[in-house]
C-alpha positions in Angstrom: -56.0 -65.5 -73.3 -58.9 -63.5 -74.3 -60.5 -63.6 -77.9 -63.1 -61.5 -79.5 -66.7 -62.8 -79.6 -68.3 -63.7 -82.8 -71.2 -61.4 -82.0 -68.8 -58.5 -82.1 -66.7 -59.4 -85.0 -68.7 -61.7 -87.1 -67.8 -65.1 -88.8 -64.1 -64.0 -88.9 -63.9 -63.9 -85.2 -65.6 -67.2 -85.0 -62.9 -68.9 -87.2 -60.4 -67.2 -84.8 -61.9 -68.8 -81.8 -61.7 -72.0 -83.5 -58.1 -71.8 -84.4 -57.2 -70.5 -81.0 -58.9 -73.3 -79.3 -57.3 -75.8 -81.4 -54.0 -74.4 -80.6 -54.7 -74.3 -76.7 -56.0 -77.9 -76.9 -53.5 -79.4 -79.3 -50.5 -77.3 -79.5 -49.3 -75.8 -82.7 -50.3 -74.9 -86.3 -49.5 -76.9 -89.2 -49.4 -75.7 -92.9 -51.5 -78.4 -94.2 -54.4 -77.6 -91.9 -54.1 -73.9 -93.2 -54.8 -74.9 -96.7 -58.4 -75.2 -96.3 -58.8 -72.1 -94.4 -60.2 -68.8 -95.3 -59.4 -65.4 -93.6 -60.2 -61.7 -93.5 -56.5 -61.0 -94.6 -53.3 -62.6 -95.4 -49.9 -61.1 -95.4 -48.0 -63.5 -97.7 -44.4 -64.0 -98.4 -42.9 -61.6 -96.1 -39.8 -61.9 -93.8 -41.2 -62.3 -90.4 -39.5 -61.0 -87.2 -41.8 -62.0 -84.7 -40.7 -60.2 -81.6 -39.5 -63.1 -79.6 -35.9 -62.6 -80.5 -35.8 -65.5 -82.8 -34.1 -65.3 -86.0 -36.1 -63.7 -89.0 -37.8 -66.2 -91.3 -39.9 -66.3 -94.4 -43.7 -66.9 -93.8 -47.2 -65.8 -93.9 -49.6 -64.2 -91.4 -53.4 -64.7 -91.4 -55.6 -62.3 -89.7 -59.3 -62.9 -88.6 -61.6 -60.9 -86.5 -59.0 -58.7 -85.3 -56.6 -61.3 -84.3 -53.6 -63.4 -85.8 -55.1 -66.7 -86.8 -52.1 -68.4 -88.2 -48.4 -68.0 -88.9 -46.2 -69.9 -91.3 -46.5 -71.5 -94.7 -50.1 -71.0 -95.4 -50.1 -72.7 -98.7 -53.3 -72.3 -100.5 -55.3 -70.6 -97.8 -57.4 -67.7 -99.1 -58.7 -64.3 -97.7 -60.9 -61.5 -98.6 -57.6 -59.4 -98.8 -54.1 -60.7 -99.6 -51.1 -58.3 -99.0 -48.0 -59.5 -101.2 -45.2 -58.9 -98.7 -42.4 -60.3 -100.9 -39.3 -58.2 -100.2 -40.9 -56.7 -97.1 -40.6 -57.4 -93.5 -43.4 -58.1 -91.0 -43.1 -57.1 -87.4 -45.5 -56.9 -84.4 -46.6 -53.2 -83.9 -44.3 -51.4 -81.8 -44.9 -50.5 -78.1 -43.8 -47.0 -77.0 -43.3 -47.3 -73.5 -42.9 -43.4 -72.7 -45.0 -41.1 -74.8 -46.2 -37.6 -74.3 -48.7 -37.9 -77.1 -51.8 -38.2 -75.1 -53.0 -34.9 -74.7 -52.5 -34.1 -78.6 -54.3 -37.5 -79.4 -57.5 -35.9 -77.8 -57.4 -33.1 -80.4 -59.5 -33.9 -83.4 -56.8 -32.8 -85.9 -54.2 -35.2 -84.3 -56.5 -38.1 -83.1 -55.3 -40.2 -86.3 -51.8 -40.4 -84.8 -50.0 -40.1 -88.3 -46.6 -39.5 -86.9 -46.8 -42.4 -84.6 -48.2 -44.8 -87.1 -45.5 -43.8 -89.8 -42.8 -45.0 -87.3 -44.5 -48.4 -86.8 -46.0 -47.7 -83.4 -49.4 -49.2 -82.5 -49.5 -48.7 -78.7 -48.4 -46.0 -76.5 -48.3 -45.5 -72.7 -49.7 -42.1 -71.3 -49.0 -40.3 -68.2 -45.2 -40.7 -67.8 -42.8 -38.7 -65.7 -45.4 -38.7 -62.7 -47.7 -36.4 -64.9 -50.9 -36.7 -66.6 -54.6 -36.9 -65.5 -55.9 -38.3 -62.2 -59.4 -38.7 -63.8 -58.5 -42.0 -65.5 -62.2 -42.7 -66.3 -62.6 -39.5 -68.3 -59.3 -40.1 -70.1 -60.2 -43.6 -71.2 -63.7 -42.2 -72.4 -62.2 -39.5 -74.5 -59.9 -42.1 -76.0 -62.7 -44.4 -76.8 -65.2 -41.7 -78.2 -64.7 -40.8 -81.0 -61.5 -42.9 -81.0 -57.7 -42.6 -81.7 -55.3 -44.0 -84.2 -53.2 -46.1 -81.7 -53.8 -48.1 -78.5 -53.2 -46.4 -75.3 -52.3 -47.7 -72.0 -52.6 -45.6 -68.9 -50.0 -45.0 -66.0 -51.0 -43.5 -62.7 -48.7 -40.4 -62.3 -47.1 -40.0 -58.7 -46.4 -36.4 -59.1 -50.0 -35.7 -60.2 -51.4 -37.7 -57.2 -49.0 -35.9 -54.8 -50.1 -32.4 -56.2 -53.8 -33.3 -55.8 -53.1 -34.0 -52.0 -50.2 -31.7 -51.1 -50.0 -29.1 -53.9 -46.5 -28.0 -54.3 -45.5 -28.1 -50.8 -41.8 -29.4 -50.3 -42.3 -31.6 -47.2 -43.1 -35.3 -46.3 -46.7 -36.3 -46.5 -48.6 -37.0 -43.2 -50.0 -40.5 -42.6 -53.5 -39.2 -43.5 -52.2 -37.6 -46.9 -50.3 -40.9 -47.6 -53.6 -42.7 -47.1 -55.3 -40.4 -49.6 -52.4 -41.0 -52.2 -52.7 -44.8 -51.8 -56.5 -44.4 -52.4 -55.9 -42.5 -55.6 -53.3 -45.0 -56.9 -55.7 -47.9 -56.0 -58.5 -46.2 -57.9 -56.2 -45.9 -61.0 -55.1 -49.4 -60.8 -58.8 -50.6 -60.4 -59.7 -48.7 -63.5 -57.0 -50.7 -65.5 -53.8 -48.7 -65.2 -50.6 -50.6 -65.9 -48.6 -49.0 -63.1 -47.2 -46.2 -61.3 -44.9 -43.4 -63.1 -42.9 -40.9 -61.4 -40.9 -37.9 -62.1 -38.7 -37.6 -59.2 -36.4 -35.1 -60.9 -39.4 -32.8 -61.2 -41.5 -31.0 -58.8 -43.6 -32.0 -56.8 -42.2 -35.5 -57.2 -38.8 -34.3 -56.3 -40.2 -33.3 -52.9 -41.2 -36.9 -51.9 -38.8 -39.2 -50.0 -38.1 -42.5 -51.3 -40.4 -44.2 -48.6 -43.4 -42.4 -50.0 -42.8 -43.8 -53.5 -42.2 -47.4 -52.0 -45.6 -47.3 -50.2 -47.4 -46.2 -53.5 -45.5 -48.7 -55.5 -46.7 -51.5 -53.1 -50.3 -50.6 -54.3 -49.4 -51.0 -57.8 -47.5 -54.0 -57.3 -50.5 -55.7 -55.8 -52.1 -55.3 -59.3 -49.0 -56.8 -61.1 -48.3 -53.3 -62.2 -44.7 -51.6 -63.0 -43.0 -48.7 -61.6 -41.6 -46.5 -64.3 -39.4 -43.5 -63.1 -37.8 -40.5 -64.6 -35.2 -41.0 -62.0 -34.2 -38.3 -59.3 -31.1 -37.4 -61.1 -29.7 -38.1 -64.6 -26.5 -36.1 -63.9 -25.1 -34.7 -60.6 -27.9 -32.2 -59.6 -28.8 -34.0 -56.3 -28.0 -37.5 -55.4 -26.3 -38.2 -58.8 -27.1 -40.7 -61.7 -25.8 -43.8 -59.7 -27.7 -42.8 -56.6 -30.8 -42.3 -58.5 -30.6 -45.7 -60.3 -29.9 -47.2 -56.8 -33.2 -45.5 -55.6 -35.2 -47.4 -58.3 -33.6 -50.6 -57.3 -34.4 -49.8 -53.7 -38.2 -49.0 -54.5 -38.3 -52.3 -56.6 -36.8 -54.1 -53.5 -38.9 -52.4 -50.9 -42.3 -52.9 -52.7 -42.0 -56.0 -54.9 -42.7 -54.1 -58.1 -40.9 -54.2 -61.6 -39.0 -51.1 -61.8 -38.0 -49.4 -65.2 -35.5 -46.6 -65.4 -37.3 -44.6 -68.1 -35.3 -42.8 -71.0 -32.1 -43.9 -69.5 -29.1 -41.7 -70.0 -26.0 -40.2 -68.7 -26.8 -36.6 -68.9 -24.0 -34.0 -69.3 -20.3 -34.2 -69.5 -19.8 -34.5 -65.7 -21.3 -38.0 -65.9 -20.5 -39.3 -69.2 -18.9 -42.9 -68.9 -21.1 -43.6 -66.0 -23.4 -45.9 -68.2 -20.9 -48.8 -67.3 -21.6 -48.6 -63.7 -25.3 -48.1 -64.3 -25.3 -51.3 -66.1 -23.4 -53.2 -63.4 -25.7 -52.1 -60.8 -28.8 -53.1 -62.7 -27.3 -56.5 -63.7 -26.4 -57.0 -59.9 -30.1 -56.1 -59.0 -31.3 -58.7 -61.4 -29.0 -61.4 -60.3 -30.6 -60.7 -56.7 -33.8 -61.6 -58.4 -35.2 -58.0 -58.8 -37.2 -57.3 -61.9 -35.6 -54.1 -63.1 -35.4 -52.9 -66.6 -35.0 -49.6 -68.5 -36.1 -48.0 -71.9 -34.2 -45.6 -74.2 -34.8 -43.2 -77.1 -31.9 -43.2 -79.7 -30.8 -39.6 -79.7 -27.8 -37.7 -78.2 -30.1 -34.8 -77.1 -33.0 -34.8 -74.6 -36.1 -32.6 -74.2 -36.9 -30.6 -71.4 -37.8 -26.9 -70.5 -36.0 -23.8 -69.1 -37.5 -24.8 -65.8 -36.6 -28.4 -65.8 -33.1 -27.8 -67.0 -32.1 -24.9 -65.1 -34.4 -23.8 -62.3 -33.5 -25.4 -58.8 -36.5 -27.2 -57.3 -36.5 -25.1 -54.2 -37.6 -22.2 -56.4 -40.8 -24.0 -57.5 -42.2 -24.9 -53.9 -45.4 -23.1 -53.2 -48.4 -22.4 -55.3 -49.4 -20.1 -58.2 -46.6 -17.4 -59.1 -44.0 -18.3 -56.3 -41.3 -18.8 -59.0 -42.1 -15.4 -60.6 -42.2 -13.7 -57.2 -38.7 -15.1 -56.6 -37.5 -13.9 -60.0 -38.8 -10.3 -59.2 -37.4 -10.4 -55.5 -33.8 -9.1 -55.4 -32.7 -11.4 -52.6 -34.3 -14.5 -54.1 -33.0 -13.8 -57.4 -29.5 -13.3 -56.1 -29.8 -16.9 -54.6 -31.4 -18.3 -58.0 -29.0 -17.0 -60.4 -25.8 -18.9 -59.2 -27.6 -22.1 -58.9 -28.9 -21.7 -62.5 -25.4 -21.1 -63.8 -24.3 -24.3 -62.1 -27.3 -26.2 -63.8 -26.2 -24.5 -67.0 -22.8 -26.0 -66.5 -24.1 -29.5 -65.9 -25.8 -29.3 -69.3 -22.6 -28.3 -71.1 -23.5 -24.6 -71.8 -26.0 -22.3 -73.4 -24.8 -23.4 -77.0 -26.3 -26.9 -76.1 -29.7 -25.9 -75.4 -32.0 -25.2 -78.4 -35.2 -23.5 -77.8 -38.5 -25.4 -79.1 -41.1 -22.9 -79.4 -42.0 -19.2 -79.7 -40.3 -16.7 -81.9 -36.8 -18.2 -81.1 -37.8 -21.8 -81.9 -34.8 -23.7 -83.4 -32.2 -21.1 -82.0 -29.9 -21.9 -79.2 -30.1 -19.9 -75.8 -26.5 -18.8 -76.4 -27.7 -17.2 -80.0 -30.7 -15.4 -78.3 -28.6 -14.2 -75.4 -26.0 -12.7 -77.8 -28.9 -10.9 -79.8 -30.2 -9.4 -76.7 -26.9 -8.4 -75.3 -27.5 -10.5 -72.0 -25.8 -13.3 -70.4 -27.5 -16.7 -70.7 -29.2 -16.9 -67.3 -30.6 -13.3 -67.5 -31.9 -14.3 -71.0 -33.5 -17.7 -69.7 -35.3 -15.7 -66.6 -36.3 -13.1 -69.4 -38.0 -15.9 -71.6 -39.8 -17.4 -68.5 -41.4 -14.1 -67.6 -42.2 -13.4 -71.2 -43.9 -16.8 -71.5 -46.0 -16.4 -68.5 -47.1 -12.9 -69.7 -48.4 -14.3 -73.1 -45.8 -12.6 -75.0 -45.0 -15.5 -77.1 -41.8 -16.6 -75.4 -41.0 -20.3 -75.8 -39.4 -22.2 -72.9 -39.2 -25.8 -74.2 -35.6 -26.9 -74.9 -33.7 -29.7 -76.9 -30.7 -30.3 -74.7 -27.6 -31.7 -76.4 -26.0 -33.6 -73.5 -25.3 -37.3 -74.2 -22.4 -39.1 -75.8 -22.4 -42.1 -78.3 -20.5 -44.5 -75.9 -23.1 -44.3 -73.3 -26.0 -44.4 -75.8 -24.7 -47.6 -77.4 -23.7 -49.3 -74.2 -27.2 -49.0 -72.8 -28.7 -50.0 -76.2 -27.0 -53.5 -76.2 -28.5 -54.7 -72.9 -31.0 -57.4 -72.9 -33.2 -55.6 -70.5 -33.4 -52.3 -72.6 -36.7 -51.4 -74.3 -37.2 -48.6 -76.7 -39.4 -45.4 -76.2 -39.7 -42.1 -77.9 -40.5 -39.6 -75.0 -42.0 -37.7 -77.9 -45.2 -35.5 -78.3 -47.5 -35.0 -81.0 -47.4 -31.7 -82.9 -49.5 -29.9 -85.6 -47.4 -30.1 -88.8 -45.0 -27.1 -88.8 -46.0 -25.8 -85.4 -43.1 -25.1 -83.1 -39.6 -26.7 -83.2 -40.0 -29.9 -81.2 -37.5 -32.6 -80.6 -37.4 -35.0 -83.6 -37.9 -38.0 -81.5 -41.7 -37.6 -81.6 -41.4 -38.3 -85.3 -38.5 -40.8 -85.8 -37.3 -42.5 -82.7 -38.3 -46.0 -83.8 -37.1 -46.0 -87.4 -33.9 -44.2 -86.2 -33.2 -47.0 -83.8 -33.4 -49.6 -86.7 -31.8 -47.4 -89.4 -28.8 -45.9 -87.5 -28.1 -48.6 -84.9 -29.0 -51.7 -86.8 -28.5 -51.2 -90.4 -25.9 -48.6 -90.6 -23.8 -49.1 -87.3 -24.4 -52.8 -86.4 -24.8 -51.8 -82.7 -27.4 -54.5 -82.3 -29.2 -57.1 -84.4 -32.6 -56.4 -86.1 -34.1 -59.2 -83.9 -32.9 -57.7 -80.7 -34.2 -54.1 -81.8 -37.5 -55.6 -82.6 -37.8 -57.5 -79.4 -36.9 -54.2 -77.5 -39.9 -52.7 -79.4 -42.5 -55.4 -78.9 -42.4 -58.4 -77.0 -40.2 -57.2 -74.3 -42.4 -54.1 -73.2 -45.5 -56.3 -73.6 -43.9 -58.8 -71.1 -42.7 -56.1 -68.7 -45.9 -54.1 -68.7 -48.2 -57.2 -68.8 -50.0 -56.5 -72.1 -51.9 -59.4 -72.9 -51.9 -60.6 -76.5 -49.8 -58.0 -78.1 -46.1 -57.6 -79.2 -45.8 -60.8 -81.0 -46.6 -62.5 -84.2 -48.3 -65.7 -83.1 -51.8 -67.3 -83.4 -54.2 -65.7 -81.0 -52.4 -62.4 -80.6 -54.1 -59.1 -81.3 -53.4 -58.0 -85.0 -51.1 -55.2 -84.3 -48.8 -55.6 -87.2 -46.6 -53.7 -89.5 -45.2 -54.2 -92.9 -42.0 -52.4 -93.6 -39.8 -51.8 -96.7 -36.7 -52.2 -94.7 -34.6 -50.5 -97.4 -36.8 -47.5 -97.0 -37.4 -47.4 -93.4 -35.9 -44.4 -91.9 -36.5 -41.1 -90.1 -36.5 -38.0 -91.7 -37.1 -35.5 -88.9 -33.9 -33.7 -88.0 -33.0 -31.3 -85.2 -33.2 -28.4 -87.6 -36.2 -29.6 -89.4 -38.0 -31.9 -86.9 -41.6 -32.4 -88.5 -40.7 -35.0 -91.2 -42.8 -38.1 -91.2 -40.9 -41.4 -91.1 -40.7 -43.4 -94.3 -41.1 -47.1 -95.2 -44.1 -48.3 -93.4 -46.1 -50.0 -96.2 -49.0 -51.5 -94.1 -50.0 -50.8 -90.5 -52.8 -52.7 -88.7 -54.2 -51.6 -85.4 -56.5 -54.2 -83.9 -56.7 -55.8 -87.3 -57.8 -52.5 -89.0 -55.6 -51.0 -91.5 -54.3 -47.6 -90.6 -51.6 -47.4 -93.2 -52.6 -49.3 -96.6 -50.0 -49.4 -99.6 -48.2 -46.5 -97.8 -51.1 -44.2 -97.5 -52.9 -43.4 -94.1 -56.5 -44.6 -94.0 -57.1 -42.1 -90.8 -59.1 -45.1 -89.1 -59.6 -44.5 -85.5 -59.0 -48.2 -84.5 -57.1 -47.7 -81.3 -58.4 -48.8 -78.0 -57.9 -47.8 -74.4 -56.4 -51.0 -73.3 -56.4 -52.0 -69.5 -54.4 -54.1 -67.3 -56.0 -57.4 -66.3 -55.3 -58.5 -62.8 
């Protein structure tokens, strides 16, 4: 385990080094030895849920030099600052395994990450769904200077790598092209990325055969990385939900990598109920010895775009304006429209698709179509053309396409992590999915406290220690001596999401204190706007 140096963090870090060395050498911490200690900060008298899945217990947490120095009954130990946590719960900082916040975090007005911190999130993973940058050094530099409010781990996006080499060509890579992609993945992993992400449902990832992904996953596996996949099909668009889950298992088996089915769901009425078989297949893979996991956000609606939901992938092949040329070409349009109707049926109809931006944000596709006196697909095509032309059209969608039975069955699995799949938005701008503002407190409020789907201990484990272990994040996700002091102190009675589908910008409530790398980001319920997050890297 790595510890901060006294030169960097001062006397507090020196004390942490002494404590950690004693723990490693002698095994354990006792309340009596804590009595004579002095720390930077003590969180005293809270209910600790340490991330391990163990039962909640009363105790204190001491922090020194950006690390947790002691946990337990700390007796008469003193500190420069003491937080009275009587009646409050103390958790490790939450880890969002699938976040689209990275681009916004690099904007000055959003760097502080308030909507994330208000949920208890202290670490996110960037570049999901096979997307994001391929200039990882630049991204890390922009995280570090002037800083961001939460920690950021990087993934290498398969789709971005493929596009850099093949563009939007719908074909297999040549051996030389595959070697170039291998080099790019290796460069990302050398720079400290935590694994490979894919979006095989999206273009250009959808043009890649399974074997290509296996070869690239082998590179990431050599660094102890993970493979996180927006699977090829969450419904019955192509190979079907079950076939797509099998593909993740096949990639894990073929490459030796840990596989993660990200934001797992059964999307649309045609596949509702298939969660039971998905669980059975993942359990069988795990029984075989494969490391297969999943993550999930706790909502019945997904977030995508008109293109993502309705446009077939063949129509996106090529470069530049090929889609728009096809929309304008009578012959291509005649082929396109029936397939879009089929995709709309998979989503359950136009009244299940809510537009996120532009003048129609918050209204369904069905409403806009009725207003225009057009059918739903002609309206969708018109919105795409308007958006491209700068006419203010919005093409993002919130898609209401899941049922409660599947959500809850997935949620109860011991290999299920929690994610948001959310973005950061300027307050009041657009009409986003509320998951970017409320996923983590909703998981606790609705599914633990109100409905009892899982225990609090399991929910916290799914948000902290489990993702830390799966992704190999050293020293985070737990309340234990030596761990990095990413800690949240929560008033559980008040902890809730306020963002709703029709009013999605509400900040979560109930986080009284949040520490990121030992620095207070929320203090007595108020944001400090500290930029204490780090660009964390995977150690080999």
